C-alpha positions in Angstrom: 0.0 0.0 0.0 1.4 3.4 -1.0 1.4 6.3 1.5 -0.9 8.5 -0.7 -3.6 5.8 -1.1 -6.8 6.8 0.5 -10.6 6.6 0.0 -13.1 9.2 0.7 -14.6 9.2 4.2 -18.0 8.5 2.8 -16.7 5.4 1.0 -15.1 4.1 4.2 -18.3 4.7 6.2 -20.3 2.9 3.5 -17.9 0.0 3.6 -18.3 -0.2 7.4 -22.1 -0.3 7.0 -22.0 -3.0 4.4 -19.5 -5.1 6.3 -21.7 -4.8 9.4 -24.8 -5.9 7.5 -23.0 -8.8 5.9 -20.8 -10.1 8.7 -22.4 -8.6 11.8 -19.0 -7.2 12.8 -18.2 -3.5 13.5 -14.9 -2.3 12.1 -13.0 0.7 13.4 -11.8 3.4 11.0 -8.3 1.9 10.5 -9.5 -1.7 9.9 -12.3 -0.5 7.6 -9.9 1.6 5.6 -7.4 -1.3 5.3 -10.1 -3.8 4.3 -11.8 -1.4 1.8 -8.4 -0.6 0.2 -7.6 -4.3 -0.1 -11.0 -4.9 -1.8 -10.3 -2.0 -4.1 -6.9 -3.3 -5.1 -8.3 -6.8 -5.7 -11.0 -5.4 -7.9 -8.4 -3.3 -9.8 -6.1 -6.2 -10.2 -8.9 -8.3 -11.7 -10.7 -5.7 -13.9 -7.9 -3.2 -14.4 -8.3 0.5 -14.7 -11.4 0.5 -16.9 -13.6 -0.8 -14.1 -14.8 -3.8 -16.1 -16.3 -1.6 -18.8 -14.8 -3.7 -21.6 -17.5 -6.3 -20.9 -20.3 -3.8 -21.8 -19.2 -3.7 -25.4 -19.5 -7.4 -26.0 
């Protein structure tokens, strides 16, 4: 993880809400940010920079 990587506070709060709804676990800000960034990087590694839009043209 690079030093300048960050997500908007609203995105972290939404991730915390969704995580709680799915797993019934409350995350603190640091853990939520870490997990949200990990998910973001995984998505980016799979779909690349174009956010999966290349599938829409098929």
